[in-house]
Backbone bond lengths (Angstrom), bond angles and torsions (degrees), N, CA, C in turn:
res aa  C-N    CA-C-N  psi(-1)  N-CA   C-N-CA  omega(-1)  CA-C   N-CA-C  phi
1 M - - - 1.467 - - 1.515 111.20 -
2 S 1.322 116.68 -44.41 1.471 120.90 179.48 1.528 110.70 -65.09
3 M 1.341 116.39 -32.99 1.463 118.89 178.92 1.536 110.58 -66.17
4 L 1.347 116.00 -39.37 1.456 119.19 177.36 1.526 111.38 -65.07
5 Q 1.339 116.19 -40.60 1.457 119.79 178.74 1.525 111.07 -64.18
6 D 1.355 115.29 -41.06 1.468 118.10 177.48 1.530 111.54 -63.33
7 A 1.338 116.91 -38.57 1.470 120.47 178.57 1.521 110.66 -65.23
8 D 1.344 116.36 -40.97 1.469 119.87 178.30 1.526 110.71 -64.42
9 R 1.327 116.26 -42.31 1.461 118.88 178.22 1.519 110.91 -63.00
10 G 1.346 116.03 -38.40 1.464 119.15 178.37 1.520 111.78 -64.37
11 Q 1.352 116.81 -41.28 1.458 120.08 178.04 1.528 111.79 -64.64
12 I 1.337 115.78 -41.30 1.475 119.11 179.36 1.523 110.34 -64.97
13 A 1.350 116.27 -42.45 1.464 119.28 178.76 1.525 111.29 -63.97
14 G 1.336 116.27 -38.15 1.464 119.66 177.62 1.515 111.97 -65.14
15 R 1.320 116.29 -40.59 1.464 119.37 178.65 1.530 110.81 -65.49
16 R 1.321 116.60 -39.18 1.464 119.23 179.28 1.524 111.35 -65.86
17 R 1.352 116.04 -39.32 1.463 118.42 176.55 1.527 111.33 -63.47
18 T 1.339 115.14 -41.76 1.460 118.86 178.26 1.528 111.61 -62.98
19 D 1.341 116.10 -43.29 1.465 120.11 178.13 1.527 110.94 -61.97
20 F 1.325 116.97 -40.42 1.465 120.27 -179.48 1.528 111.16 -66.49
21 I 1.336 116.23 -42.80 1.473 120.05 179.25 1.524 110.73 -63.41
22 L 1.357 115.96 -44.70 1.459 119.13 179.36 1.528 111.42 -64.87
23 H 1.328 116.16 -37.03 1.465 119.88 177.54 1.526 110.33 -61.68
24 I 1.323 117.76 -43.59 1.465 121.59 178.58 1.524 110.63 -64.18
25 V 1.340 117.53 -42.08 1.467 121.10 179.73 1.526 110.76 -62.48
26 F 1.333 116.82 -44.01 1.464 120.35 -179.38 1.527 111.26 -66.51
27 V 1.323 116.93 -40.40 1.464 119.77 178.60 1.525 110.76 -64.21
28 L 1.335 116.66 -42.92 1.464 119.85 178.50 1.524 111.58 -64.06
29 S 1.332 116.89 -41.81 1.466 120.14 179.02 1.525 111.16 -61.79
30 T 1.327 115.98 -44.74 1.461 120.01 178.41 1.521 111.36 -64.69
31 S 1.322 116.57 -41.41 1.462 120.60 -178.42 1.524 111.33 -64.50
32 I 1.333 116.96 -40.60 1.469 119.78 179.39 1.518 110.48 -62.51
33 G 1.335 116.93 -44.79 1.456 119.98 178.80 1.522 113.01 -63.74
34 V 1.334 115.92 -43.65 1.466 120.03 -179.25 1.518 110.74 -66.63
35 L 1.330 117.64 -42.77 1.462 120.70 -179.84 1.526 111.59 -64.65
36 A 1.343 116.32 -40.98 1.467 119.20 177.71 1.523 110.96 -63.15
37 L 1.338 116.66 -41.71 1.461 120.30 178.28 1.521 111.02 -65.27
38 M 1.321 117.49 -42.38 1.463 120.55 179.27 1.519 111.18 -64.10
39 A 1.329 117.22 -40.66 1.466 120.33 178.62 1.528 110.22 -62.76
40 L 1.335 116.43 -40.80 1.466 120.08 178.99 1.524 110.97 -65.38
41 L 1.335 117.01 -44.18 1.458 120.32 179.80 1.522 111.82 -64.55
42 V 1.322 116.92 -41.24 1.467 120.03 179.23 1.523 110.46 -63.60
43 T 1.329 116.39 -41.81 1.468 119.94 178.60 1.522 111.30 -61.54
44 I 1.321 116.45 -44.12 1.469 120.45 179.51 1.523 110.79 -64.43
45 L 1.332 116.96 -43.21 1.464 120.03 -179.70 1.525 111.49 -63.89
46 V 1.321 116.85 -41.02 1.465 120.14 179.83 1.522 110.85 -65.59
47 D 1.329 116.37 -41.97 1.466 119.65 -177.44 1.523 113.06 -74.07
48 G 1.337 117.23 -33.82 1.450 119.03 -171.83 1.507 116.52 -106.66
49 A 1.325 118.23 -7.34 1.475 119.91 -176.68 1.523 111.85 -60.74
50 A 1.320 117.30 -38.01 1.470 120.49 -177.72 1.522 111.97 -67.04
51 K 1.325 118.23 -23.95 1.463 121.66 -177.71 1.532 112.89 -91.92
52 L 1.324 117.37 -0.14 1.467 120.11 178.42 1.527 109.36 -79.92
53 Q 1.291 115.08 69.58 1.460 123.81 -179.45 1.529 109.34 -112.61
54 P 1.337 117.59 162.76 1.473 119.52 177.81 1.527 113.41 -56.56
55 D 1.346 117.00 -29.47 1.464 119.40 179.40 1.518 112.44 -61.89
56 L 1.330 117.42 -28.49 1.460 120.45 179.59 1.523 111.07 -62.93
57 F 1.327 117.49 -30.78 1.466 122.26 -176.34 1.525 112.54 -97.75
58 T 1.311 118.13 -17.53 1.470 120.89 -175.65 1.522 113.56 -107.93
59 N 1.336 117.93 -18.74 1.466 120.71 -178.02 1.519 110.91 -94.51
60 Y 1.324 115.27 151.42 1.456 121.72 173.49 1.537 109.19 -85.40
61 P 1.332 117.71 164.07 1.474 119.41 175.68 1.519 111.30 -56.94
62 S 1.325 115.31 145.99 1.465 121.20 -178.52 1.525 109.08 -144.49
63 R 1.334 115.37 157.92 1.463 119.88 175.69 1.512 111.51 -76.00
64 R 1.314 117.15 -10.89 1.459 122.29 175.90 1.523 108.96 -104.14
65 A 1.313 115.25 123.04 1.461 119.42 -175.54 1.523 112.13 -62.34
66 S 1.321 117.68 -32.08 1.459 121.23 -178.53 1.516 112.49 -67.89
67 Q 1.346 117.70 -21.71 1.454 121.98 -178.39 1.527 113.00 -111.25
68 A 1.313 117.65 1.67 1.466 121.43 -173.88 1.525 111.24 -82.48
69 G 1.314 115.51 143.78 1.455 123.38 173.91 1.513 110.29 -143.17
70 M 1.300 116.14 -174.84 1.469 119.97 -178.60 1.527 111.30 -131.80
71 K 1.321 116.05 37.83 1.457 120.49 179.34 1.522 111.39 -60.19
72 S 1.326 117.25 -48.68 1.462 120.50 -178.36 1.526 111.29 -64.48
73 A 1.336 117.99 -34.64 1.461 120.89 179.86 1.524 111.41 -70.64
74 I 1.339 116.91 -40.42 1.467 120.43 178.86 1.521 110.33 -65.33
75 V 1.342 116.49 -46.71 1.466 120.28 -179.88 1.528 110.59 -65.24
76 G 1.339 117.48 -40.15 1.459 120.04 177.81 1.520 112.26 -62.65
77 T 1.331 117.32 -39.18 1.467 120.93 177.20 1.520 111.05 -64.16
78 I 1.332 116.79 -43.00 1.469 120.25 179.67 1.524 110.76 -65.81
79 Y 1.329 117.44 -42.75 1.463 120.12 177.68 1.527 111.05 -59.44
80 M 1.325 116.37 -46.05 1.456 119.88 -179.19 1.525 111.00 -64.17
81 L 1.326 116.66 -37.54 1.457 121.00 177.82 1.520 111.36 -64.11
82 V 1.337 116.92 -44.15 1.464 121.41 -178.88 1.530 110.71 -65.07
83 L 1.317 117.79 -36.72 1.465 120.59 179.00 1.524 112.02 -77.19
84 M 1.325 116.52 -39.29 1.458 120.25 -172.93 1.524 112.46 -74.90
85 A 1.325 117.85 -35.82 1.465 120.80 -174.31 1.527 113.10 -59.32
86 P 1.334 120.12 -53.12 1.480 117.94 -179.13 1.526 113.07 -67.00
87 I 1.334 117.77 -37.91 1.469 119.66 179.56 1.527 110.27 -63.34
88 S 1.321 116.86 -46.71 1.464 121.04 -179.07 1.521 111.10 -64.59
89 F 1.334 116.23 -40.95 1.468 119.67 -177.89 1.526 110.79 -64.73
90 I 1.322 116.84 -47.85 1.469 120.15 -176.93 1.525 110.96 -64.81
91 L 1.322 117.41 -49.16 1.467 120.28 -177.64 1.527 111.53 -69.01
92 G 1.336 117.46 -44.85 1.459 120.54 -176.21 1.513 112.79 -67.56
93 V 1.338 116.91 -49.87 1.467 120.25 -178.88 1.526 110.06 -68.76
94 G 1.344 117.12 -37.18 1.467 119.20 177.16 1.519 112.11 -61.20
95 A 1.330 116.70 -43.07 1.468 120.14 178.09 1.525 111.09 -64.46
96 A 1.341 116.75 -39.73 1.465 120.07 179.62 1.526 111.37 -65.06
97 I 1.335 116.84 -41.22 1.471 120.00 178.56 1.527 110.61 -62.97
98 Y 1.321 116.63 -43.03 1.466 119.31 -179.97 1.524 111.37 -63.49
99 L 1.328 116.59 -46.48 1.460 119.73 -176.62 1.523 112.23 -66.49
100 E 1.326 117.49 -33.99 1.462 120.20 -175.88 1.519 113.28 -88.75
101 E 1.334 117.06 -34.69 1.463 119.60 -170.21 1.526 113.84 -108.75
102 Y 1.310 118.29 -26.71 1.462 120.47 -172.16 1.525 113.63 -116.08
103 A 1.313 118.04 -37.59 1.463 120.69 -175.06 1.528 111.04 -69.36
104 R 1.320 115.45 141.23 1.458 120.18 176.22 1.525 110.02 -73.52
105 K 1.318 115.05 145.03 1.464 120.40 -178.98 1.530 108.94 -85.55
106 N 1.309 115.62 88.71 1.455 120.94 179.01 1.527 109.60 -132.80
107 R 1.320 115.32 -171.51 1.462 120.08 -176.07 1.532 111.65 -64.30
108 F 1.331 116.75 -36.11 1.460 120.57 -178.25 1.534 111.01 -66.15
109 T 1.320 117.60 -46.92 1.463 119.76 179.47 1.522 111.56 -67.50
110 R 1.333 117.16 -33.39 1.472 119.05 175.78 1.525 110.66 -65.41
111 L 1.335 116.54 -36.48 1.463 120.28 176.52 1.530 110.87 -65.22
112 I 1.337 116.39 -42.78 1.466 119.96 177.02 1.526 110.43 -61.47
113 Q 1.334 116.57 -43.94 1.463 120.46 179.98 1.520 110.83 -62.31
114 L 1.312 117.76 -40.01 1.461 121.61 178.72 1.524 110.80 -63.88
115 N 1.326 116.62 -41.89 1.460 120.24 179.68 1.526 111.73 -66.28
116 I 1.338 116.80 -39.72 1.466 119.91 178.88 1.522 110.68 -64.49
117 S 1.319 116.66 -43.61 1.463 120.20 178.99 1.530 110.96 -64.32
118 T 1.328 116.71 -36.04 1.461 120.40 177.85 1.526 110.84 -68.59
119 L 1.329 116.93 -41.89 1.461 121.10 -179.12 1.529 111.65 -64.68
120 A 1.332 117.44 -27.18 1.462 120.22 179.53 1.528 111.87 -65.13
121 G 1.325 117.41 -21.04 1.462 120.23 179.79 1.513 114.48 -108.92
122 V 1.333 117.20 8.13 1.466 120.80 179.70 1.525 109.63 -72.30
123 P 1.332 119.30 138.81 1.483 120.69 177.06 1.515 111.81 -57.59
124 S 1.325 115.50 146.81 1.462 120.27 -174.34 1.525 112.52 -65.37
125 I 1.331 117.93 -26.28 1.470 120.29 -179.25 1.523 110.97 -61.81
126 V 1.346 117.31 -29.16 1.465 120.91 178.96 1.525 110.08 -65.22
127 Y 1.323 116.72 -39.77 1.464 120.09 177.61 1.523 110.64 -67.40
128 G 1.335 117.45 -31.40 1.451 119.91 175.02 1.523 111.85 -64.22
129 I 1.330 116.20 -41.60 1.478 120.06 177.06 1.521 110.37 -64.77
130 L 1.343 116.81 -41.71 1.461 120.44 178.20 1.526 111.07 -63.48
131 G 1.342 116.69 -43.60 1.458 119.78 178.43 1.511 112.51 -64.19
132 L 1.344 116.95 -37.13 1.462 120.79 177.80 1.524 110.75 -63.46
133 T 1.327 116.86 -42.58 1.464 120.84 -178.32 1.524 112.43 -72.70
134 L 1.345 115.79 -44.51 1.463 119.94 -171.68 1.527 112.64 -83.25
135 F 1.326 116.52 -52.15 1.457 119.73 -171.34 1.533 113.07 -89.14
136 V 1.335 116.66 -42.29 1.461 119.27 -175.73 1.516 111.27 -75.84
137 R 1.343 117.01 -46.59 1.464 120.27 -174.00 1.527 112.79 -94.58
138 L 1.322 117.77 -49.19 1.460 119.64 -174.92 1.533 111.78 -71.64
139 L 1.330 117.31 -45.97 1.461 121.75 -178.81 1.529 112.87 -91.64
140 N 1.326 116.75 -2.00 1.475 122.04 175.70 1.530 112.79 58.39
141 L 1.319 116.64 38.38 1.459 120.10 176.17 1.524 112.29 -83.43
142 E 1.318 116.02 -7.95 1.471 121.83 178.86 1.538 110.30 56.91
143 R 1.340 115.84 -155.34 1.466 120.31 -178.24 1.527 110.14 -91.06
144 S 1.313 115.76 57.92 1.456 121.09 -172.95 1.522 111.60 -100.41
145 L 1.328 113.76 167.72 1.460 120.40 177.16 1.516 111.12 -62.10
146 M 1.324 117.97 -36.76 1.456 121.27 179.13 1.517 111.47 -65.94
147 A 1.327 117.88 -39.68 1.463 120.64 177.62 1.522 110.64 -62.73
148 G 1.326 117.11 -42.58 1.459 119.91 177.57 1.509 112.15 -65.48
149 T 1.334 117.00 -40.03 1.466 120.71 179.81 1.522 111.20 -63.55
150 L 1.333 117.35 -45.64 1.466 120.51 -179.04 1.526 111.40 -67.45
151 T 1.332 117.11 -35.36 1.464 120.08 177.50 1.519 110.91 -64.72
152 M 1.331 117.08 -44.92 1.461 120.02 179.38 1.526 111.28 -70.33
153 T 1.330 116.74 -27.53 1.468 119.18 174.60 1.521 110.65 -64.41
154 L 1.323 116.94 -41.77 1.466 120.06 175.28 1.523 111.46 -60.09
155 L 1.317 116.14 -35.72 1.465 120.55 -178.76 1.525 111.88 -64.54
156 V 1.332 116.91 -41.71 1.466 119.81 -173.00 1.524 112.96 -92.63
157 L 1.330 118.35 -15.30 1.469 119.87 -176.28 1.528 113.35 -57.06
158 P 1.343 120.51 -49.02 1.470 118.45 179.86 1.525 112.97 -59.40
159 I 1.322 117.01 -38.14 1.466 120.50 179.72 1.523 110.22 -65.45
160 I 1.332 116.83 -44.04 1.460 120.45 179.95 1.525 110.76 -64.95
161 I 1.323 116.85 -42.27 1.470 120.13 -179.29 1.523 110.57 -62.11
162 V 1.324 117.08 -46.02 1.469 120.25 -178.27 1.529 110.79 -64.82
163 S 1.342 117.58 -45.75 1.465 119.98 -179.07 1.523 111.27 -66.44
164 A 1.342 117.45 -38.14 1.460 119.83 178.25 1.522 110.98 -67.74
165 Q 1.317 117.86 -38.13 1.467 120.53 176.70 1.525 111.17 -61.97
166 E 1.325 116.34 -42.69 1.463 119.39 179.07 1.522 110.89 -62.83
167 A 1.337 117.20 -40.02 1.464 120.18 179.43 1.528 110.99 -66.97
168 I 1.328 117.46 -41.77 1.467 120.67 178.75 1.520 110.80 -67.53
169 R 1.334 116.33 -39.20 1.463 120.70 -179.14 1.524 111.73 -66.52
170 A 1.337 116.59 -25.45 1.467 120.53 -178.40 1.526 112.75 -76.71
171 V 1.332 118.29 -13.66 1.464 120.93 178.37 1.532 108.50 -70.31
172 P 1.333 118.46 128.00 1.477 119.85 -177.36 1.531 112.18 -60.29
173 K 1.304 115.86 143.97 1.468 121.27 178.84 1.527 111.27 -64.02
174 S 1.338 117.09 -25.57 1.461 120.45 -179.17 1.526 111.86 -62.08
175 R 1.332 117.89 -29.92 1.467 120.10 177.88 1.525 110.87 -68.02
176 R 1.301 116.03 -39.93 1.459 118.70 176.96 1.525 110.56 -65.54
177 D 1.343 116.37 -44.07 1.460 120.31 -179.33 1.524 111.00 -62.83
178 A 1.331 116.98 -39.56 1.465 120.05 179.45 1.521 110.81 -65.38
179 S 1.338 116.55 -38.76 1.465 120.13 178.80 1.527 111.06 -65.87
180 F 1.326 116.50 -43.93 1.467 119.72 177.92 1.529 111.05 -64.19
181 A 1.330 116.44 -35.99 1.461 119.99 -179.24 1.521 112.05 -66.23
182 L 1.337 116.60 -26.74 1.463 120.78 178.16 1.523 112.60 -85.66
183 G 1.324 117.18 1.05 1.457 120.89 175.36 1.510 115.22 98.40
184 A 1.313 118.60 7.99 1.466 120.61 179.89 1.523 110.35 -75.65
185 N 1.332 115.31 148.84 1.456 119.26 175.55 1.531 109.97 -86.03
186 K 1.324 115.60 -173.93 1.468 119.68 -174.15 1.527 111.67 -63.13
187 W 1.347 117.19 -50.57 1.461 119.49 -176.86 1.528 111.82 -67.26
188 Q 1.328 118.38 -36.76 1.454 119.94 176.38 1.517 111.24 -62.95
189 T 1.318 116.55 -37.50 1.458 120.09 177.81 1.524 111.10 -66.75
190 V 1.329 116.22 -43.58 1.456 119.99 -179.08 1.526 111.14 -66.87
191 S 1.345 116.72 -46.06 1.462 120.57 -172.83 1.519 113.34 -77.60
192 R 1.333 118.02 -30.29 1.462 120.24 -173.45 1.524 113.88 -107.27
193 S 1.317 117.14 -14.27 1.463 119.64 -178.15 1.524 112.47 -119.88
194 V 1.350 116.52 -48.88 1.459 119.83 -174.78 1.524 111.52 -77.52
195 L 1.337 116.91 -52.74 1.467 120.45 -174.68 1.533 113.57 -62.49
196 P 1.349 120.05 -42.76 1.471 117.80 176.87 1.525 113.62 -58.38
197 S 1.320 116.91 -35.13 1.462 119.99 178.73 1.526 111.91 -74.04
198 A 1.338 116.00 -35.22 1.463 120.16 -177.03 1.523 112.73 -88.30
199 F 1.329 117.70 -9.87 1.464 120.56 -171.97 1.525 113.85 -59.13
200 P 1.341 121.41 -40.89 1.471 119.28 178.05 1.523 113.12 -57.69
201 G 1.323 117.65 -44.93 1.460 120.30 178.65 1.511 112.37 -68.04
202 I 1.341 116.98 -38.69 1.462 120.23 177.83 1.518 110.56 -62.73
203 L 1.328 117.10 -47.10 1.461 121.34 -177.31 1.519 111.22 -63.73
204 T 1.326 116.78 -40.75 1.464 120.04 178.12 1.521 111.02 -62.32
205 G 1.332 117.06 -45.08 1.460 120.42 179.17 1.515 112.69 -62.81
206 V 1.346 117.33 -39.02 1.467 120.78 179.81 1.525 110.48 -65.46
207 I 1.322 117.40 -46.77 1.463 120.53 -177.40 1.525 111.06 -65.03
208 L 1.324 117.53 -42.25 1.463 120.06 -179.93 1.521 111.29 -67.35
209 A 1.331 117.33 -35.99 1.470 119.84 177.65 1.521 110.79 -66.79
210 I 1.331 117.38 -42.20 1.462 120.51 178.44 1.522 110.61 -67.07
211 S 1.334 117.16 -34.30 1.469 120.13 176.04 1.519 110.87 -61.36
212 R 1.325 116.64 -38.40 1.458 119.50 176.90 1.527 110.85 -63.68
213 A 1.334 115.86 -41.33 1.462 119.52 -177.53 1.519 111.63 -64.52
214 I 1.333 117.34 -35.65 1.464 120.54 -178.62 1.519 111.42 -62.82
215 G 1.323 117.36 -32.73 1.455 120.54 -178.63 1.515 115.01 -89.23
216 E 1.341 117.94 1.00 1.459 120.80 -178.32 1.529 110.69 -84.02
217 T 1.340 114.83 143.42 1.459 121.24 179.57 1.524 111.75 -118.87
218 A 1.339 117.33 -40.37 1.465 121.24 -171.76 1.526 113.86 -56.66
219 P 1.348 121.01 -46.35 1.472 118.34 -178.82 1.520 112.80 -62.10
220 L 1.330 117.32 -38.60 1.460 120.22 -178.23 1.521 111.24 -72.86
221 V 1.323 117.27 -32.59 1.466 119.89 174.83 1.525 110.03 -65.40
222 M 1.342 116.67 -38.38 1.452 120.18 -179.21 1.530 112.23 -65.24
223 I 1.341 117.59 -37.64 1.458 118.81 -178.45 1.521 111.51 -83.21
224 G 1.338 117.42 -2.58 1.453 120.40 173.54 1.503 115.04 91.57
225 A 1.332 118.18 27.74 1.463 119.78 175.28 1.529 109.00 -61.53
226 L 1.325 116.55 139.12 1.459 121.31 -173.16 1.520 111.06 -73.68
227 T 1.341 115.47 147.60 1.460 121.38 176.46 1.519 112.16 -95.29
228 F 1.321 117.76 -13.76 1.472 121.65 179.73 1.523 107.85 -132.91
229 V 1.327 116.18 100.90 1.458 122.33 -179.37 1.520 108.07 -124.67
230 A 1.315 117.28 112.65 1.462 123.01 -178.99 1.520 111.26 -104.26
231 F 1.349 116.73 34.70 1.458 121.11 178.88 1.520 107.69 -155.19
232 L 1.322 115.41 166.62 1.458 121.05 177.19 1.521 109.69 -102.23
233 P 1.318 118.26 141.28 1.473 119.64 178.15 1.520 111.27 -68.19
234 N 1.330 116.25 131.69 1.463 121.78 179.04 1.524 112.80 -94.35
235 S 1.320 117.00 -15.14 1.459 120.99 178.25 1.521 108.12 -150.26
236 V 1.320 115.58 172.55 1.464 120.19 -177.80 1.525 111.65 -72.20
237 M 1.332 117.97 -10.11 1.460 121.19 -179.88 1.526 112.40 -98.60
238 D 1.339 117.62 3.84 1.464 120.99 178.32 1.522 110.66 -84.49
239 S 1.337 115.18 159.18 1.463 120.90 174.63 1.526 109.53 -68.02
240 F 1.307 116.30 159.46 1.463 120.58 -174.48 1.515 109.89 -155.24
241 T 1.307 115.19 171.82 1.458 122.09 169.07 1.519 107.57 -146.21
242 V 1.313 116.74 166.44 1.463 122.22 -179.93 1.522 109.19 -132.14
243 M 1.314 116.06 169.07 1.459 120.68 -174.20 1.534 114.05 -60.47
244 P 1.335 120.11 -44.52 1.470 118.01 178.96 1.524 113.73 -59.35
245 I 1.329 117.45 -37.34 1.469 120.23 179.51 1.526 110.50 -69.77
246 Q 1.341 116.94 -40.00 1.459 119.78 178.21 1.524 110.92 -64.12
247 I 1.322 117.09 -39.96 1.470 121.08 177.68 1.524 110.27 -64.37
248 F 1.326 116.35 -43.48 1.466 120.56 177.50 1.525 111.45 -60.72
249 N 1.318 116.78 -39.55 1.459 121.02 178.79 1.526 111.14 -63.43
250 W 1.319 117.00 -43.18 1.463 119.96 179.51 1.522 111.80 -67.69
251 L 1.325 116.98 -37.77 1.463 119.31 -179.47 1.525 111.99 -69.37
252 S 1.322 117.48 -25.76 1.464 120.44 -179.51 1.523 112.94 -77.24
253 R 1.317 117.71 -7.89 1.459 120.73 179.69 1.527 110.42 -90.74
254 P 1.333 117.70 147.00 1.473 119.64 -174.96 1.522 114.21 -76.99
255 Q 1.345 118.49 -20.98 1.458 120.13 -176.37 1.531 111.08 -69.17
256 Q 1.325 115.31 136.42 1.450 121.40 -178.63 1.530 111.63 -66.34
257 E 1.338 118.23 -29.05 1.462 120.91 179.97 1.521 111.56 -63.14
258 F 1.323 115.91 -37.61 1.465 119.12 177.92 1.528 111.33 -69.52
259 H 1.314 117.59 -31.62 1.465 120.50 176.54 1.529 110.47 -65.62
260 A 1.334 116.27 -37.12 1.466 119.34 175.89 1.525 110.86 -65.88
261 L 1.335 116.49 -39.03 1.464 120.01 175.30 1.532 111.44 -62.94
262 A 1.328 116.28 -39.18 1.464 119.99 177.80 1.527 110.83 -63.04
263 A 1.338 116.74 -40.13 1.465 119.94 177.52 1.521 110.84 -62.96
264 A 1.339 116.99 -40.26 1.460 120.10 176.66 1.524 110.95 -64.53
265 G 1.331 116.42 -40.05 1.459 119.66 176.83 1.522 112.16 -63.45
266 I 1.326 117.10 -36.97 1.465 120.39 177.07 1.521 110.52 -63.94
267 I 1.327 117.02 -38.94 1.466 120.54 177.80 1.529 110.35 -61.86
268 V 1.334 116.45 -44.14 1.469 120.06 178.88 1.528 110.66 -63.41
269 L 1.330 116.90 -43.24 1.464 120.62 -179.65 1.525 111.22 -65.31
270 L 1.324 117.09 -42.73 1.464 120.52 177.62 1.521 111.31 -63.39
271 S 1.320 116.49 -37.62 1.468 120.08 178.46 1.524 110.51 -62.99
272 L 1.333 117.09 -41.82 1.460 120.81 177.94 1.521 111.39 -63.98
273 L 1.333 116.79 -42.79 1.465 120.49 179.76 1.524 111.15 -66.06
274 L 1.325 117.22 -41.50 1.467 120.18 177.89 1.521 110.74 -64.42
275 L 1.327 116.97 -37.87 1.463 120.46 178.59 1.526 110.50 -63.82
276 M 1.321 117.01 -41.95 1.462 120.11 179.41 1.524 111.33 -67.19
277 N 1.326 117.12 -42.30 1.464 119.81 178.85 1.532 111.14 -65.93
278 F 1.332 116.31 -37.74 1.460 119.83 178.37 1.520 110.57 -66.77
279 S 1.334 116.62 -38.85 1.464 119.74 177.29 1.524 111.06 -65.06
280 A 1.331 117.07 -34.83 1.464 119.97 176.67 1.524 110.86 -62.33
281 I 1.328 116.94 -41.20 1.465 120.55 178.96 1.527 110.86 -65.57
282 L 1.347 116.68 -43.97 1.465 120.60 -179.73 1.523 111.20 -63.29
283 L 1.328 117.33 -45.39 1.461 120.37 -179.54 1.524 111.64 -65.51
284 R 1.330 115.86 -39.40 1.465 118.66 178.21 1.519 110.93 -62.70
285 N 1.336 116.87 -45.33 1.467 120.21 179.87 1.523 111.47 -65.51
286 K 1.335 116.39 -36.04 1.465 119.82 -179.51 1.513 111.42 -65.54
287 Y 1.336 117.36 -47.46 1.462 119.96 -175.26 1.524 112.23 -78.24
288 Q 1.334 117.60 -20.72 1.455 118.79 176.60 1.523 111.72 -67.92
289 K 1.339 116.70 -23.13 1.474 119.25 179.13 1.519 111.90 -68.98
290 Y 1.356 115.90 -22.39 1.462 119.39 -176.37 1.522 112.00 -102.10
291 K 1.320 117.28 9.33 1.463 119.31 179.81 1.539 110.24 -72.42
């Protein structure tokens, strides 16, 4: 009996040692990542804080660093965001509703689901090639704001569809059964019972996917978005640029003044991304109260 107790104590002590070692490994891994991120942020803030002047937001790009700004890039990013958000939301959430609530569970829908999940992890440069072939050349949209918007919509659609499906799938089946028991039809059940419950998760997934698109450069470079735009687009068919491309353009120049401008642009871009992520958290918390 004592031998069994000693063996049990040995196993418990071994498990505790393993838990302690794993705890130390996880803490060190997290600390390394956080410290590296903090060092990067501090470096960017030190380099770009001096350039956070009103001229950065009111001036157009220039070959002279003292006169250069990113007005056209900021406005182009906002325009693309305003166009991309409703298109992505309608197509992505609509596809998720169909796949989860209406489509039959057979081999064909499983194949579609597999392809969507695969597309969510495809490198963004592939979507740039697709946008160049489909929108720029085939549809003759040229290097326009609409071509960039549709290309970035393709980029975020798989992510939105997958996140919306997960949110819809998380709604308990009992809510659907209760709605049907009260005499509601399929669409009434989906629109009045399922979607209100899934809306916080859907909205969070949409905002985070669009936040990713705002920081992407490769797809827009592939479709030929301009790196030097000294005007604002007046229509969706005008040429445009966005903040990541403007930052890339400044970093590619050898002058140190342009590198400081790029650091300031990174601060502005990070601020926009943090604002969007923070809004996603606020909206999720707000709508969860009404579930």
